N, C-alpha and C positions, 0 to 999 in steps of 0.2 A: 278441289275446285276451282274453278277461274272466281278473276278479279268481280265480274260481273256478281257473278250469281253470289256471291262472298257480299254485297253491295244491300243487292234483293234482300236477303236474309238479315243484314241486317238493320236497315228498315224497317222492314217486317216486324224484325223482332223489337225495333225501338218502339214501336206505334203500337202492339200489343201490352209492352211492357206498361205503359204510360195509361192503358185502358181507351184510345181514344173510339170517337164514333167510327163508324161502317159509313162514311160519306163519301160521295164520288168528288164533292168541293174544295177535301182535304187536300191541303196543295201534299203533301207527304203519301196519301194512295197515289195521287195523277204521280208523281216522280216514280214510284212504283211501278205503276204501270207504263211504264216509259221505260223502265232498265229493261221488264220481261218482255215487252216486245221486240227491244233492241236484242238479247238475251235468241228470242225466241228468231226472229231472222238470221242469229249468226250461226244457230244452231241448222236452221235449213238451207243454210248457205256453204255447209263445209261439206266434203264429199263422204258418199258411203264408203269406206273401210271394210273387207271382208276380214272375217274371226282369220285368228291364227287356226284354229282349225279348221274351218274351209282352206286357207292357201297351203297348209302342209295337211292335212286327212288323206287325200289321194298318195301323196308321196309314201304317209307311214303305211297307209293300207298294204299299197306295194311293195314295201323292208318286209312288213309282217308276214304277208303270202310267200314270198320267195324264204326265210327264215321258216316257217312252217311244210311247205315245200321240203326245202333241204332235211327237216328235221324228221320229216316224214320217211323222205328218201334212205337214210342217214338208220332210224331205227327196224328199217324194213330191209336192209342187209345183214343189221345184227342181229335180227332174229331169222332169217333164213341160212345166216351161219353156226346159229347156238341149237338149231331144231339138232335134236341126235337123231343118230344115222342105226336103221336098221338093218343088224350086221346078218339075219338070211337073206335081206335084200342083195346084198354086197355078195353073199357067197354061193346066187344063181338061184336058191333052194326053194 
């Protein structure tokens, strides 16, 4: 949590613990509203950053697809080589 958010939280908690009345003329409420407006301004000025899943998801999908493909090819080879041979087919009968 940033320092600005801590200040907002502190002022709000202090106001509530003292049982202040909800009046917009109260200086603490005005100060809190100013801090909240600054916080919103900072928040909306920040660039949107894509999540790690959005950035690395396609790479992970590609790697997993290659692994799956390799495993299927390997399993197919093992299945073909492990099939029992028919002795009658080999003798030409």
